[in-house]
N, C-alpha and C positions, 0 to 999 in steps of 0.2 A: 569742512575738515578734511585734510587728503588722508587717504588711505595707505596704509603700510602693507604691500602684498606678505601675506604669510604670518602677519601679527593682527590686523584688526580687520572686519568686514564691515560693509557699509549696512548701517542700522544694527549693527551687532552690540549686543549686552554684554558680550564676554570676549576674551581675546582667543584665537585660534587654538593657542595651545589649551586652554582651559577647558575648551569645546573638546577636544582630542582627547582629552583627559576624561572628561564627563560622558562621552558617546560610549566607550566600551562597558562602563557602568551601568549606563541605560540599556545597552543590549543582554547585558548579563542579568541583571535584575529587574529590569523595568520600572514602574514608577514608584511605588511607596517605598520598595526597599533599596532600590537606587538613591531616591533621595536621603534615606537614613544613612546609608553608608557616604554618600557626598558630605553630610554634614560632621560625620565621624571624621574625616578626612581634611577638613576644615574648608570644603567648599561648598556653602548652604543655598540649595536650589529646591525648588518645589517638585511634586512629583509628576505634574502636567508640564512643566518645562522640559525633564527627563524625557518623556515621553514624545514632546515635539522634536527634541534632538534626533530622537530614533527614527522621528516619522521623516525628517528631513535628509536622510540618507538616502542615496540613490539605491536603486533595485540592484541587487547583486546579479552580476553574470552568471547564469547558470547554462553549463553545457547542453546541447541538444540530446535528449536521450536515445540510445542505441534499443535499450530494450524497454519496450512501456506495456504495463500491465494494465488491464482494463476490467473492471468490475462495476456492479451496482450499489448504492446505497439509498437507504430509505429516511427520509426527512421525516416522513411520518408513516409508519408501518401501515399498509394497507391502502394507503391514501396518495404518497406522492414518493414517486422513486427517481435518481439521478443515475449518473455514471461518472464515477472518479477514475482518474488516471493518473498513475503511477510511474515513477522512473523505478524500475525492480533493481537496477543494480546500486543506486544511492539512496532506495526506500524514501523517496520524497514525492510527496504529491504534486503532481505538475497541473492538474487543473480540474474543476468540478463542471460537469454539462447539467443542465436541469433538466433534462430529460433521459428516456433511453432509446431514442429515434436513433436509427440507422444513418440518417443525414446527417445529424447533427456532430457524431464519430467521426464519420467520414470526411467531414470538413475542418475537423481539428487535428487528425492525423496527416492531413494533406497538409498543412502548416509545417509540419515536420518530415520533410523528406529523409532524414537520414535514419528513421525508424528501421531497423533491421529485424527485430521479431517483437511479436503481438501476443503477449500472454494472456488468455482470456478464459471465460467458461462456456458452456454450451449453449449458450442464448443465439436463436438465431440473428438478431439483429445489431449483435457484436460481430459476429462472422460476415454479415452484410457489409456494415461499416469500416471493417477493416479490411477486408476486400476491395473495397471501392477508394478507401482513402489513404493506404499504404499497401498497392499491389506488390510490390517488391518486396512487403515484409514477409517472414514466416509466420503462421500461426501455430501456436501451441497451448495445450490445456495448462491451467495452473496447478499449484501442487496439491489445493483441498481438494480441486476435482478430480484429480488422478487417484487420489486415496478413496472419494468417494464412488469413483466408478468401479476400482479394485474391490472393495468391500461388496456394493451391489453385487459383482460378477460371481464373486467368492460364493456370497451369498446365495443365488440362483443355483451354482454349481453343486452345493450342498443341498438345498432343497430339492432339485433334480434325483439326487443320487442318495433321498433318504431313505428309498428301500432297500438298499444295501447294509444300513446300518441297523437292522433288526436285532435287539437284544431282547429276551424275555425278561421282564422286571422281576419274576420269580429267580432267574439266576444272578442277578445283580450283585448279590451279595458274595456270589462265590468268585467273581472276577475281582474283586479287590485284591490288591496286593500280587496278583498273577499277570504274567504276560498275555497279551490277547494276539490272538493269531488275525494277520492280516490277509484278506481274501482280494482278489486281482480287483474287484469293484472298489474297496477303499484306497489301492494303490493308485489307481487312477484318479481318486480324487485327490491325494496327497500331491501327486505329480501336477494336477491341474494349479494346485492353491500354492506350491512352492516355488 
């Protein structure tokens, strides 16, 4: 039988118009819920057919990322770790690597020459992989590690200056509700943490 372009498809069981109506339903709701909605709309279809329609769609064209986030994930904590790559600007995953090796990260970043910034933690294998795979990219620390580093530095600073904070426990009840005079040592601690 002759095929009519934009109306029928070879070995197709539904028209292109019906397919174009059911595909967004499948993308929005997937299998069972999509089949239920299609039935309510008067287009009965099985849940597996809805999923087949979605699987038949071509892969969307994703722009190459400019800013890539690199971190590790645990498939099984303490046993198996891998690397996840994220597009930081769109907050979408780009890929999963099965290990935490510098060579696999370098190979993946080399496939993306448009990467300008690599956002990573302090792991040495991430630094090596980012340097080898994207030498043109600037390497920066991610937000969590910046806060973690700041809190560690603050804790060390306060612990080093602990001697400046001597208060006799017997006088503690006298200080409640009154302003406390700050000495030069405490001013230094406040200046470093501010």
